[in-house]
Structure formats: C-alpha cells, structure tokens
LOSE-45099 format. One line per 10 residues: number of its first residue (from 1); their letters; for each residue x, y, z of N, C-alpha, C. Coordinates in nm, 3 decimals, always signed. Example, Ala and Ser with C-alpha at 12.3 -4.5 7.8 and 13.67 -1.06 7.14 Angstrom:
<sites>
1> AS> +1.319:-0.569:+0.780:+1.230:-0.450:+0.780:+1.320:-0.330:+0.780 | +1.285:-0.225:+0.708:+1.367:-0.106:+0.714:+1.290:+0.003:+0.787
</sites>
This chain:
<sites>
1> MREQQNLDKT> +1.278:+15.567:+7.518:+1.423:+15.635:+7.422:+1.455:+15.689:+7.558 | +1.385:+15.858:+7.640:+1.478:+15.897:+7.730:+1.550:+15.774:+7.818 | +1.430:+15.642:+7.884:+1.481:+15.597:+7.981:+1.589:+15.475:+7.896 | +1.646:+15.486:+7.822:+1.748:+15.426:+7.729:+1.880:+15.480:+7.754 | +1.840:+15.612:+7.727:+1.936:+15.708:+7.744:+1.966:+15.747:+7.892 | +1.929:+15.760:+8.000:+1.952:+15.757:+8.117:+2.038:+15.617:+8.126 | +1.979:+15.479:+8.096:+2.006:+15.349:+8.168:+2.180:+15.357:+8.108 | +2.199:+15.429:+7.958:+2.331:+15.392:+7.895:+2.439:+15.545:+7.990 | +2.385:+15.640:+8.030:+2.408:+15.747:+8.115:+2.449:+15.636:+8.224 | +2.405:+15.598:+8.275:+2.465:+15.512:+8.413:+2.557:+15.450:+8.406
11> KAQTVPVLPN> +2.557:+15.338:+8.319:+2.633:+15.202:+8.283:+2.750:+15.317:+8.254 | +2.811:+15.395:+8.174:+2.925:+15.502:+8.143:+2.961:+15.576:+8.265 | +2.868:+15.557:+8.365:+2.930:+15.666:+8.489:+2.983:+15.563:+8.593 | +2.945:+15.399:+8.573:+3.008:+15.286:+8.673:+3.140:+15.219:+8.554 | +3.148:+15.234:+8.439:+3.286:+15.183:+8.418:+3.423:+15.235:+8.466 | +3.443:+15.155:+8.499:+3.603:+15.270:+8.577:+3.640:+15.281:+8.480 | +3.725:+15.378:+8.551:+3.844:+15.475:+8.415:+3.951:+15.456:+8.498 | +4.085:+15.407:+8.424:+4.212:+15.382:+8.505:+4.311:+15.532:+8.528 | +4.297:+15.550:+8.669:+4.420:+15.736:+8.636:+4.560:+15.681:+8.595 | +4.591:+15.786:+8.531:+4.733:+15.795:+8.469:+4.771:+15.684:+8.377
21> AQTVTEVVHY> +4.643:+15.646:+8.297:+4.682:+15.514:+8.224:+4.774:+15.484:+8.117 | +4.855:+15.442:+8.065:+4.947:+15.426:+7.947:+4.949:+15.310:+7.843 | +4.887:+15.284:+7.751:+4.898:+15.214:+7.665:+5.025:+15.134:+7.656 | +4.978:+14.993:+7.654:+5.092:+14.855:+7.626:+5.150:+14.898:+7.494 | +5.265:+14.910:+7.420:+5.271:+14.877:+7.271:+5.373:+14.800:+7.274 | +5.465:+14.707:+7.398:+5.525:+14.599:+7.327:+5.550:+14.513:+7.455 | +5.579:+14.342:+7.438:+5.572:+14.342:+7.540:+5.694:+14.201:+7.490 | +5.779:+14.210:+7.539:+5.922:+14.058:+7.506:+5.898:+13.972:+7.600 | +5.879:+13.866:+7.631:+5.916:+13.740:+7.693:+6.064:+13.677:+7.699 | +6.161:+13.670:+7.788:+6.249:+13.643:+7.776:+6.293:+13.463:+7.839
31> TDQLFSFKVT> +6.236:+13.514:+7.944:+6.229:+13.345:+8.048:+6.097:+13.351:+8.087 | +6.081:+13.198:+8.145:+5.967:+13.186:+8.235:+5.943:+13.267:+8.399 | +6.067:+13.374:+8.383:+6.080:+13.448:+8.510:+6.069:+13.610:+8.473 | +6.117:+13.660:+8.348:+6.213:+13.758:+8.322:+6.107:+13.793:+8.186 | +6.078:+13.968:+8.178:+6.031:+13.985:+8.016:+6.001:+14.192:+8.056 | +5.970:+14.203:+7.963:+6.047:+14.358:+7.958:+5.833:+14.394:+7.837 | +5.850:+14.479:+7.856:+5.710:+14.581:+7.814:+5.739:+14.726:+7.771 | +5.722:+14.790:+7.661:+5.676:+14.937:+7.669:+5.541:+14.937:+7.708 | +5.554:+15.089:+7.707:+5.389:+15.194:+7.740:+5.436:+15.327:+7.647 | +5.265:+15.376:+7.655:+5.260:+15.530:+7.583:+5.356:+15.587:+7.703
41> RPVSLRFRSG> +5.415:+15.714:+7.668:+5.468:+15.826:+7.776:+5.398:+15.889:+7.847 | +5.357:+15.953:+7.917:+5.318:+16.087:+7.985:+5.338:+16.157:+7.898 | +5.264:+16.265:+7.868:+5.311:+16.399:+7.803:+5.375:+16.459:+7.914 | +5.323:+16.471:+7.966:+5.402:+16.527:+8.123:+5.503:+16.497:+8.210 | +5.550:+16.396:+8.141:+5.665:+16.312:+8.221:+5.782:+16.351:+8.202 | +5.883:+16.408:+8.267:+6.012:+16.477:+8.285:+6.089:+16.366:+8.326 | +6.197:+16.336:+8.301:+6.269:+16.235:+8.427:+6.432:+16.236:+8.382 | +6.500:+16.211:+8.432:+6.656:+16.156:+8.467:+6.653:+16.015:+8.408 | +6.765:+16.014:+8.316:+6.774:+15.851:+8.280:+6.869:+15.776:+8.436 | +6.746:+15.659:+8.492:+6.827:+15.590:+8.617:+6.716:+15.639:+8.716
51> EFVMIGLMGD> +6.607:+15.699:+8.697:+6.490:+15.680:+8.770:+6.394:+15.620:+8.801 | +6.306:+15.625:+8.892:+6.188:+15.510:+8.876:+6.063:+15.548:+8.890 | +5.946:+15.481:+8.870:+5.808:+15.541:+8.898:+5.732:+15.447:+8.939 | +5.643:+15.486:+9.019:+5.543:+15.397:+9.090:+5.426:+15.291:+8.904 | +5.466:+15.210:+8.915:+5.340:+15.157:+8.769:+5.274:+15.051:+8.846 | +5.189:+15.046:+8.741:+5.077:+14.894:+8.831:+4.966:+14.946:+8.736 | +4.859:+14.817:+8.804:+4.735:+14.784:+8.759:+4.635:+14.787:+8.873 | +4.552:+14.799:+8.809:+4.426:+14.756:+8.939:+4.355:+14.629:+8.969 | +4.340:+14.644:+9.119:+4.342:+14.516:+9.183:+4.191:+14.478:+9.171 | +4.205:+14.348:+9.209:+4.033:+14.291:+9.205:+3.928:+14.395:+9.335
61> NGKPLLRAYS> +4.009:+14.404:+9.413:+3.895:+14.524:+9.488:+3.909:+14.671:+9.454 | +3.941:+14.669:+9.337:+3.920:+14.864:+9.278:+4.042:+14.913:+9.303 | +4.094:+14.888:+9.372:+4.196:+14.967:+9.439:+4.347:+14.984:+9.324 | +4.388:+15.062:+9.306:+4.557:+15.011:+9.211:+4.614:+14.944:+9.318 | +4.731:+14.832:+9.227:+4.825:+14.790:+9.281:+4.974:+14.867:+9.238 | +5.034:+14.914:+9.297:+5.175:+14.982:+9.262:+5.308:+14.952:+9.282 | +5.384:+14.947:+9.240:+5.484:+14.910:+9.298:+5.611:+14.998:+9.203 | +5.696:+15.021:+9.271:+5.885:+15.099:+9.218:+5.882:+15.029:+9.081 | +5.903:+15.085:+8.970:+5.970:+15.007:+8.893:+6.139:+15.166:+8.797 | +6.194:+15.082:+8.782:+6.315:+15.221:+8.746:+6.235:+15.228:+8.587
71> IASPNWDEEL> +6.287:+15.309:+8.512:+6.242:+15.297:+8.374:+6.375:+15.231:+8.319 | +6.347:+15.214:+8.228:+6.461:+15.146:+8.169:+6.487:+15.215:+8.036 | +6.425:+15.241:+7.988:+6.434:+15.357:+7.790:+6.481:+15.502:+7.911 | +6.566:+15.603:+7.799:+6.636:+15.667:+7.802:+6.548:+15.770:+7.897 | +6.571:+15.880:+7.920:+6.519:+16.023:+7.898:+6.484:+16.076:+7.789 | +6.505:+16.041:+7.662:+6.499:+16.122:+7.563:+6.392:+16.022:+7.439 | +6.361:+15.923:+7.535:+6.251:+15.786:+7.400:+6.106:+15.889:+7.394 | +6.032:+15.819:+7.326:+5.907:+15.896:+7.318:+5.845:+15.762:+7.397 | +5.879:+15.635:+7.437:+5.805:+15.580:+7.517:+5.879:+15.494:+7.575 | +5.830:+15.451:+7.701:+5.881:+15.405:+7.848:+5.863:+15.258:+7.846
81> EFYSIKVPDG> +6.014:+15.220:+7.864:+6.030:+15.078:+7.876:+6.037:+15.031:+8.027 | +6.032:+14.929:+8.041:+6.025:+14.826:+8.138:+6.060:+14.723:+8.167 | +6.151:+14.682:+8.226:+6.186:+14.495:+8.277:+6.198:+14.444:+8.394 | +6.131:+14.326:+8.404:+6.000:+14.292:+8.486:+6.061:+14.113:+8.574 | +6.055:+14.104:+8.664:+6.056:+13.988:+8.697:+5.898:+13.912:+8.705 | +5.857:+13.786:+8.697:+5.746:+13.683:+8.718:+5.769:+13.674:+8.838 | +5.666:+13.691:+8.906:+5.669:+13.629:+9.065:+5.506:+13.558:+9.045 | +5.486:+13.413:+9.034:+5.348:+13.344:+9.008:+5.247:+13.426:+9.093 | +5.295:+13.395:+9.221:+5.195:+13.471:+9.353:+5.209:+13.633:+9.405 | +5.310:+13.683:+9.261:+5.295:+13.825:+9.322:+5.145:+13.906:+9.341
91> PLTSKLQNIK> +5.143:+13.995:+9.427:+4.980:+14.082:+9.405:+4.997:+14.184:+9.267 | +5.099:+14.271:+9.193:+5.143:+14.260:+9.079:+5.179:+14.191:+8.983 | +5.291:+14.135:+9.016:+5.369:+14.056:+8.868:+5.276:+13.977:+8.839 | +5.186:+13.895:+8.891:+5.142:+13.758:+8.861:+4.983:+13.839:+8.789 | +5.013:+13.960:+8.778:+4.890:+13.994:+8.685:+4.954:+14.073:+8.556 | +5.055:+14.168:+8.585:+5.157:+14.226:+8.507:+5.240:+14.156:+8.391 | +5.247:+13.986:+8.443:+5.316:+13.922:+8.378:+5.257:+13.873:+8.249 | +5.099:+13.917:+8.227:+5.003:+13.875:+8.110:+4.965:+13.951:+8.105 | +5.022:+14.127:+8.071:+4.958:+14.243:+7.986:+5.029:+14.233:+7.848 | +4.905:+14.251:+7.790:+4.937:+14.222:+7.613:+4.947:+14.382:+7.491
101> VGDEVIIRPK> +4.939:+14.379:+7.438:+4.982:+14.478:+7.315:+4.834:+14.527:+7.316 | +4.833:+14.730:+7.385:+4.671:+14.734:+7.382:+4.596:+14.725:+7.556 | +4.672:+14.676:+7.594:+4.611:+14.673:+7.751:+4.675:+14.826:+7.816 | +4.581:+14.855:+7.914:+4.652:+14.976:+7.995:+4.715:+14.991:+8.126 | +4.819:+15.004:+8.143:+4.919:+14.987:+8.286:+4.911:+15.158:+8.354 | +4.864:+15.175:+8.459:+4.852:+15.286:+8.556:+5.061:+15.330:+8.615 | +5.047:+15.455:+8.555:+5.207:+15.495:+8.583:+5.175:+15.612:+8.651 | +5.228:+15.635:+8.749:+5.214:+15.757:+8.816:+5.357:+15.831:+8.788 | +5.339:+15.997:+8.719:+5.406:+16.051:+8.713:+5.500:+16.141:+8.774 | +5.577:+16.067:+8.850:+5.671:+16.178:+8.972:+5.760:+16.015:+9.017
111> PVGTLVLDAL> +5.910:+16.047:+8.902:+6.013:+16.022:+8.918:+6.056:+16.045:+8.999 | +6.162:+15.939:+9.059:+6.244:+16.031:+9.180:+6.352:+15.883:+9.202 | +6.484:+15.864:+9.245:+6.580:+15.784:+9.255:+6.713:+15.840:+9.261 | +6.824:+15.789:+9.293:+6.931:+15.819:+9.338:+7.041:+15.737:+9.214 | +6.981:+15.680:+9.098:+7.084:+15.611:+9.049:+7.056:+15.723:+8.926 | +7.123:+15.836:+8.956:+7.174:+15.983:+8.827:+7.298:+15.997:+8.859 | +7.302:+16.077:+8.714:+7.468:+16.137:+8.656:+7.476:+16.277:+8.840 | +7.352:+16.276:+8.864:+7.374:+16.418:+8.917:+7.417:+16.384:+9.082 | +7.388:+16.264:+9.102:+7.459:+16.210:+9.225:+7.582:+16.203:+9.270 | +7.681:+16.151:+9.149:+7.814:+16.155:+9.195:+7.923:+16.264:+9.109
121> LPGKRMYFLA> +8.001:+16.266:+9.163:+8.107:+16.358:+9.172:+8.187:+16.363:+8.999 | +8.236:+16.465:+8.918:+8.244:+16.417:+8.806:+8.372:+16.327:+8.816 | +8.380:+16.237:+8.689:+8.454:+16.115:+8.717:+8.538:+16.052:+8.552 | +8.604:+15.940:+8.603:+8.651:+15.937:+8.402:+8.581:+15.817:+8.435 | +8.556:+15.749:+8.487:+8.537:+15.565:+8.497:+8.393:+15.578:+8.540 | +8.342:+15.492:+8.495:+8.174:+15.511:+8.542:+8.191:+15.307:+8.547 | +8.130:+15.242:+8.701:+8.062:+15.113:+8.714:+7.965:+15.152:+8.738 | +7.868:+15.023:+8.643:+7.773:+14.961:+8.704:+7.733:+14.855:+8.744 | +7.698:+14.851:+8.830:+7.697:+14.692:+8.917:+7.540:+14.676:+8.917 | +7.505:+14.527:+8.864:+7.380:+14.502:+8.877:+7.377:+14.360:+8.873
131> TGTGLAPFAS> +7.216:+14.285:+8.911:+7.173:+14.179:+8.927:+7.104:+14.147:+8.903 | +6.993:+14.118:+8.805:+6.885:+14.028:+8.758:+6.844:+14.148:+8.707 | +6.690:+14.182:+8.747:+6.607:+14.336:+8.689:+6.697:+14.463:+8.700 | +6.792:+14.478:+8.828:+6.890:+14.496:+8.869:+6.946:+14.576:+8.774 | +6.939:+14.540:+8.631:+6.951:+14.642:+8.514:+6.871:+14.742:+8.475 | +6.795:+14.723:+8.477:+6.668:+14.844:+8.444:+6.703:+14.975:+8.442 | +6.746:+15.032:+8.555:+6.752:+15.152:+8.544:+6.915:+15.187:+8.473 | +7.039:+15.100:+8.456:+7.173:+15.129:+8.382:+7.107:+15.086:+8.210 | +7.007:+15.061:+8.204:+6.982:+15.016:+8.060:+6.922:+15.161:+8.014 | +6.868:+15.264:+8.128:+6.840:+15.409:+8.024:+6.989:+15.462:+8.029
141> LIRDPELYEQ> +7.083:+15.470:+8.119:+7.185:+15.509:+8.160:+7.272:+15.511:+8.015 | +7.296:+15.397:+7.997:+7.322:+15.316:+7.872:+7.322:+15.389:+7.748 | +7.158:+15.440:+7.767:+7.150:+15.500:+7.623:+7.098:+15.614:+7.621 | +7.161:+15.691:+7.722:+7.187:+15.853:+7.767:+7.332:+15.914:+7.702 | +7.329:+15.996:+7.590:+7.458:+16.039:+7.535:+7.514:+16.152:+7.658 | +7.471:+16.180:+7.746:+7.522:+16.264:+7.870:+7.656:+16.181:+7.939 | +7.583:+16.034:+7.966:+7.688:+15.923:+8.017:+7.833:+15.942:+7.970 | +7.804:+15.917:+7.807:+7.942:+15.907:+7.723:+8.013:+16.030:+7.717 | +7.948:+16.162:+7.754:+7.997:+16.310:+7.742:+8.088:+16.344:+7.885 | +8.006:+16.231:+7.977:+8.097:+16.248:+8.099:+8.258:+16.188:+8.149
151> YDEVILCHTC> +8.191:+16.063:+8.113:+8.293:+15.996:+8.122:+8.355:+15.888:+8.026 | +8.464:+15.856:+8.026:+8.562:+15.786:+7.948:+8.553:+15.636:+7.914 | +8.520:+15.585:+8.039:+8.508:+15.426:+7.992:+8.365:+15.417:+8.059 | +8.288:+15.314:+8.044:+8.149:+15.265:+8.127:+8.134:+15.110:+8.118 | +8.174:+15.071:+8.240:+8.161:+14.876:+8.263:+8.043:+14.875:+8.283 | +8.006:+14.807:+8.212:+7.828:+14.729:+8.230:+7.833:+14.600:+8.316 | +7.818:+14.594:+8.416:+7.834:+14.400:+8.488:+7.700:+14.392:+8.508 | +7.647:+14.298:+8.504:+7.555:+14.192:+8.508:+7.546:+14.093:+8.559 | +7.505:+13.996:+8.665:+7.514:+13.859:+8.740:+7.312:+13.833:+8.708 | +7.402:+13.730:+8.629:+7.241:+13.601:+8.652:+7.291:+13.499:+8.698
161> REVAELKYGA> +7.153:+13.416:+8.724:+7.205:+13.272:+8.737:+7.247:+13.252:+8.637 | +7.143:+13.217:+8.473:+7.175:+13.163:+8.369:+7.172:+13.237:+8.321 | +7.281:+13.186:+8.166:+7.318:+13.249:+8.040:+7.149:+13.294:+7.994 | +7.035:+13.291:+7.950:+6.942:+13.346:+7.885:+6.861:+13.437:+7.994 | +6.898:+13.437:+8.113:+6.873:+13.554:+8.161:+6.957:+13.713:+8.125 | +7.039:+13.679:+8.057:+7.123:+13.791:+8.049:+7.067:+13.869:+7.928 | +7.013:+13.801:+7.802:+6.969:+13.809:+7.724:+6.967:+13.978:+7.712 | +6.825:+13.985:+7.782:+6.821:+14.152:+7.746:+6.906:+14.274:+7.773 | +6.972:+14.249:+7.854:+7.103:+14.331:+7.832:+7.211:+14.295:+7.712 | +7.212:+14.171:+7.660:+7.320:+14.149:+7.529:+7.242:+14.198:+7.421
171> DLVQSIKDDE> +7.140:+14.222:+7.437:+7.057:+14.249:+7.349:+7.083:+14.397:+7.319 | +7.034:+14.482:+7.447:+7.047:+14.616:+7.479:+7.186:+14.653:+7.433 | +7.287:+14.600:+7.455:+7.449:+14.663:+7.445:+7.434:+14.621:+7.311 | +7.381:+14.542:+7.251:+7.432:+14.510:+7.055:+7.307:+14.586:+6.988 | +7.256:+14.647:+7.077:+7.182:+14.704:+6.967:+7.213:+14.862:+6.959 | +7.303:+14.910:+7.065:+7.344:+15.072:+7.129:+7.453:+15.047:+7.014 | +7.544:+14.943:+6.979:+7.591:+14.937:+6.906:+7.595:+14.938:+6.737 | +7.484:+14.855:+6.707:+7.450:+14.887:+6.568:+7.337:+14.988:+6.573 | +7.335:+15.101:+6.659:+7.263:+15.187:+6.594:+7.318:+15.308:+6.555 | +7.343:+15.368:+6.460:+7.461:+15.522:+6.374:+7.458:+15.587:+6.458
181> LMSEFVGDKL> +7.356:+15.638:+6.515:+7.327:+15.791:+6.604:+7.392:+15.724:+6.761 | +7.368:+15.652:+6.796:+7.431:+15.598:+6.945:+7.539:+15.568:+6.933 | +7.587:+15.492:+6.833:+7.723:+15.423:+6.830:+7.816:+15.553:+6.803 | +7.786:+15.665:+6.766:+7.884:+15.800:+6.776:+7.894:+15.823:+6.914 | +7.796:+15.827:+6.993:+7.830:+15.887:+7.146:+7.922:+15.787:+7.201 | +7.893:+15.662:+7.201:+7.930:+15.550:+7.227:+8.090:+15.512:+7.245 | +8.085:+15.512:+7.113:+8.243:+15.481:+7.085:+8.269:+15.342:+7.124 | +8.400:+15.342:+7.122:+8.486:+15.213:+7.224:+8.435:+15.231:+7.378 | +8.336:+15.325:+7.466:+8.373:+15.349:+7.576:+8.263:+15.206:+7.650 | +8.201:+15.197:+7.632:+8.113:+15.104:+7.650:+8.177:+14.951:+7.676
191> TYYPTTTRED> +8.186:+14.940:+7.803:+8.197:+14.742:+7.798:+8.128:+14.653:+7.869 | +8.051:+14.589:+7.835:+7.982:+14.482:+7.882:+8.042:+14.354:+7.940 | +8.018:+14.368:+8.085:+8.076:+14.214:+8.199:+7.958:+14.129:+8.218 | +7.914:+14.052:+8.176:+7.824:+13.957:+8.202:+7.868:+13.857:+8.256 | +7.780:+13.786:+8.374:+7.866:+13.688:+8.485:+7.700:+13.599:+8.501 | +7.733:+13.465:+8.498:+7.669:+13.373:+8.525:+7.665:+13.297:+8.679 | +7.556:+13.237:+8.763:+7.651:+13.206:+8.879:+7.551:+13.071:+8.886 | +7.476:+12.983:+8.773:+7.458:+12.835:+8.828:+7.497:+12.811:+8.687 | +7.500:+12.849:+8.586:+7.486:+12.770:+8.441:+7.638:+12.833:+8.381 | +7.735:+12.725:+8.314:+7.863:+12.776:+8.272:+7.836:+12.856:+8.169
201> SPHMGRITDL> +7.923:+13.000:+8.174:+7.943:+13.118:+8.092:+8.098:+13.107:+8.111 | +8.135:+13.222:+7.952:+8.262:+13.271:+7.983:+8.344:+13.355:+8.122 | +8.221:+13.356:+8.171:+8.258:+13.462:+8.306:+8.147:+13.420:+8.396 | +8.213:+13.344:+8.507:+8.137:+13.269:+8.589:+8.119:+13.345:+8.756 | +8.038:+13.388:+8.859:+8.103:+13.402:+8.971:+7.937:+13.519:+8.998 | +7.986:+13.520:+9.131:+7.833:+13.662:+9.248:+7.997:+13.727:+9.162 | +7.910:+13.897:+9.155:+7.950:+14.006:+9.109:+8.066:+14.026:+9.260 | +8.024:+14.024:+9.350:+8.095:+14.059:+9.502:+8.288:+13.926:+9.472 | +8.226:+13.839:+9.479:+8.349:+13.739:+9.467:+8.411:+13.825:+9.359 | +8.384:+13.833:+9.247:+8.499:+13.917:+9.150:+8.584:+14.006:+9.166
211> LKDGTLAIDL> +8.475:+14.105:+9.221:+8.556:+14.181:+9.301:+8.686:+14.191:+9.392 | +8.597:+14.110:+9.506:+8.712:+14.058:+9.604:+8.850:+14.032:+9.545 | +8.832:+13.904:+9.440:+8.957:+13.827:+9.434:+9.016:+13.939:+9.315 | +8.937:+14.013:+9.274:+9.014:+14.082:+9.128:+9.021:+14.038:+8.993 | +8.916:+13.926:+9.013:+8.917:+13.880:+8.859:+8.840:+13.978:+8.757 | +8.762:+14.072:+8.828:+8.708:+14.181:+8.738:+8.824:+14.234:+8.664 | +8.883:+14.322:+8.750:+8.992:+14.368:+8.721:+9.061:+14.334:+8.618 | +9.148:+14.215:+8.642:+9.239:+14.166:+8.603:+9.162:+14.104:+8.431 | +9.025:+14.068:+8.404:+8.985:+14.023:+8.299:+8.950:+14.169:+8.233 | +8.947:+14.249:+8.249:+8.932:+14.403:+8.240:+9.055:+14.477:+8.207
221> GLPPFDPKID> +9.138:+14.451:+8.283:+9.274:+14.512:+8.253:+9.263:+14.644:+8.317 | +9.168:+14.641:+8.422:+9.218:+14.771:+8.438:+9.238:+14.763:+8.615 | +9.318:+14.907:+8.673:+9.308:+14.910:+8.810:+9.239:+14.896:+8.954 | +9.258:+14.876:+9.062:+9.190:+14.869:+9.149:+9.111:+14.980:+9.167 | +8.976:+15.023:+9.253:+8.908:+15.141:+9.250:+8.948:+15.265:+9.320 | +8.979:+15.343:+9.238:+9.056:+15.464:+9.258:+8.944:+15.597:+9.314 | +8.867:+15.663:+9.407:+8.868:+15.742:+9.436:+8.833:+15.890:+9.372 | +8.953:+15.899:+9.282:+8.967:+16.038:+9.201:+8.904:+16.030:+9.052 | +8.922:+15.861:+9.012:+8.826:+15.906:+8.904:+8.720:+15.776:+8.915 | +8.733:+15.684:+8.969:+8.589:+15.582:+8.981:+8.463:+15.642:+9.017
231> RVMICGSMGL> +8.390:+15.582:+8.983:+8.232:+15.610:+8.993:+8.153:+15.491:+8.986 | +8.053:+15.446:+9.092:+8.004:+15.305:+9.073:+7.852:+15.333:+9.118 | +7.734:+15.288:+9.019:+7.659:+15.271:+9.085:+7.585:+15.140:+9.103 | +7.509:+15.102:+9.222:+7.501:+14.959:+9.251:+7.342:+14.922:+9.229 | +7.284:+14.846:+9.242:+7.126:+14.825:+9.170:+7.103:+14.658:+9.131 | +7.064:+14.624:+9.252:+7.019:+14.399:+9.302:+6.931:+14.395:+9.436 | +6.942:+14.334:+9.493:+6.884:+14.275:+9.597:+6.936:+14.332:+9.739 | +6.862:+14.365:+9.817:+6.913:+14.416:+9.918:+7.071:+14.392:+9.974 | +7.047:+14.194:+10.009:+7.172:+14.192:+10.027:+7.295:+14.243:+9.932 | +7.266:+14.205:+9.827:+7.422:+14.225:+9.696:+7.438:+14.372:+9.736
241> NTDIKEIIEA> +7.331:+14.480:+9.768:+7.379:+14.635:+9.771:+7.472:+14.623:+9.883 | +7.431:+14.541:+10.017:+7.499:+14.587:+10.119:+7.625:+14.523:+10.096 | +7.659:+14.438:+10.068:+7.791:+14.368:+10.021:+7.923:+14.452:+9.953 | +7.840:+14.485:+9.851:+7.935:+14.579:+9.716:+7.958:+14.693:+9.782 | +7.864:+14.778:+9.883:+7.853:+14.886:+9.937:+7.960:+14.855:+10.035 | +7.985:+14.744:+10.117:+8.094:+14.755:+10.143:+8.236:+14.747:+10.155 | +8.267:+14.658:+10.028:+8.327:+14.657:+9.932:+8.432:+14.838:+9.876 | +8.315:+14.835:+9.787:+8.296:+14.990:+9.765:+8.395:+15.094:+9.886 | +8.346:+15.085:+9.955:+8.343:+15.180:+10.050:+8.486:+15.153:+10.093 | +8.519:+15.010:+10.149:+8.718:+14.968:+10.171:+8.819:+14.997:+10.098
251> AGLDEGSNSQ> +8.722:+15.028:+9.962:+8.857:+15.117:+9.834:+8.852:+15.266:+9.908 | +8.751:+15.332:+9.955:+8.779:+15.466:+9.962:+8.687:+15.536:+9.925 | +8.555:+15.457:+9.842:+8.490:+15.544:+9.798:+8.383:+15.599:+9.873 | +8.293:+15.688:+9.870:+8.193:+15.772:+9.961:+8.063:+15.773:+9.865 | +7.980:+15.743:+9.965:+7.851:+15.754:+9.915:+7.744:+15.855:+9.871 | +7.673:+15.890:+9.778:+7.630:+16.032:+9.719:+7.483:+15.954:+9.740 | +7.434:+16.117:+9.716:+7.309:+16.144:+9.672:+7.257:+16.273:+9.634 | +7.143:+16.277:+9.604:+7.124:+16.449:+9.525:+7.175:+16.503:+9.522 | +7.127:+16.552:+9.684:+7.139:+16.649:+9.734:+7.320:+16.658:+9.766 | +7.390:+16.575:+9.780:+7.528:+16.571:+9.806:+7.608:+16.450:+9.773
261> PAEFVVEKAF> +7.651:+16.481:+9.625:+7.700:+16.360:+9.560:+7.858:+16.300:+9.530 | +7.897:+16.140:+9.555:+7.996:+16.152:+9.598:+8.063:+16.078:+9.526 | +8.103:+15.945:+9.544:+8.155:+15.872:+9.456:+8.094:+15.717:+9.407 | +7.987:+15.658:+9.525:+7.869:+15.608:+9.451:+7.777:+15.584:+9.493 | +7.681:+15.522:+9.472:+7.563:+15.561:+9.483:+7.491:+15.361:+9.528 | +7.362:+15.381:+9.568:+7.284:+15.286:+9.550:+7.185:+15.279:+9.555 | +7.060:+15.236:+9.490:+6.906:+15.230:+9.445:+6.909:+15.173:+9.582 | +6.814:+15.242:+9.692:+6.756:+15.233:+9.787:+6.565:+15.146:+9.774 | +6.543:+15.224:+9.708:+6.399:+15.183:+9.670:+6.340:+15.089:+9.576 | +6.451:+15.058:+9.469:+6.435:+14.988:+9.374:+6.484:+14.840:+9.428
271> VG> +6.423:+14.724:+9.431:+6.501:+14.613:+9.462:+6.504:+14.500:+9.383 | +6.616:+14.459:+9.262:+6.543:+14.369:+9.136:+6.595:+14.225:+9.167
</sites>
C-alpha cells in the first residue's frame, strides 16, 4: 500500500504543470488560415484596450513556445479573446490552430503596447488602419466605451485578400450595433471600411493606395488628414506599417508613444 502511494506521489510530481495556464472557452475557425479563440482571464491581469501579451503552448522539448498576441477583447471583458493566423509549419501556430474548448494556453500576464489611447494627443477623429490579423488590437478598442467618449468619429479600415477573411471584423462590428449597451456609447460614431486586394468586393485595393489617391477620403466624404483633429493607429505587416507611416507623416502627423503622445502610433512588436 505504502509502495503504491509512493509510486502515485512520484507520478504526480512528474506530471508537467503549465505555467500561467488559462482554459480555452471558445474556438471559431473563419477560413483555413484564420481563427479566433477565447480563454479565461487571469484574475491579476489588468490591461489597456489595444495592448498585447505573450501567449503560447508547451513545446515538444518541454519549454514554452510563446509569441506576442494582441488582446482582441476590451479591457472590461471577463474573458480574453485572440485572433490568429494559421501557419502549417509555424512553431506555435501549427499547434495553436488545433486547440479545442477545455485545452490550456499559457498567458503571460504582462501587457504592453503602443496602440493605446494614452499614446495619442486628444483629437476628434480616429482612424484604425489594419491588415489581416492586425485587426486584433482594434477589435479591443472599438468595444471600449472610453474611445467614444474621446472621439466624435471612429473609422475602422481593414484590408484582406479575400472577402471571407473580413468576416471576423464584419461580425464584430455588427455585434456592436446589435448590443444595446454598446450601441448607446457608439451611436453613429463607428464607420467600418473593409477592402480586399484579390477578390471582388464593394471596396478594393491596398489601403496605402486608397490613402494616396484619395479614394478613402472620397468614399467616406472626409477631408484630408488634419494633424489638429485626426489621430491614426496602424497595425499590419512590417512593410505596410512603414508605407502608411510615410503617408501619415507626409500629411503632417507626428508619431507618438506612451511616454510622448502625438498624432499617430504604429505597433512595432505585433505584426499581423
């Protein structure tokens, strides 16, 4: 009996325990390359809408595989939501795309990031410019009542290759309009502007081209960027971030940060 107890004790000691583990509560697959998932929220986690955390799974070598993921849920939500690509040979995403409800995911509860309201000077019109999963931090921000208290207009621009890749964002915007409480804050302040680059849709083209040739401004009936009232957040591939940054700076907007707020910010750590 004692030998069996000792054996059970030894087995218990060798069972790996995930550090900072949180339980998966929902998984939604949108395409063969995109999915979202929700996990329980660490009791100690406090974050500003738009920030990111390190999340991951245990690797085959017993060490955690971690990557920076923007939190797609707003800071008031009881769960944490993430929006991810699927990379067949990716060290983390090749495993992460197979998670199911009840599985555990590592969450390092130390949020950081520049795509936060505090990094911008007060303004009247907010532009969110995203491609692909770069939409995630803005999915958090457009559900934060503070955004609508600070800005009269919010324009969410999301560019993907195909229409199906826009579904996460389209569903999110619709859910905000359908939510009684959120709709009171949002009113008619939120404008959603989706574009595609490969498949036909009402709005086509790279967001950089639509900014350069004035199509975006014409479609939305808005004037050119004005440093006095316009604020911009950018999140996408490194190349896109650089291209849009040049366009924004040419319009007279300066880059801000947590320590020195200005007219626009770019997420450097998270690349969608």
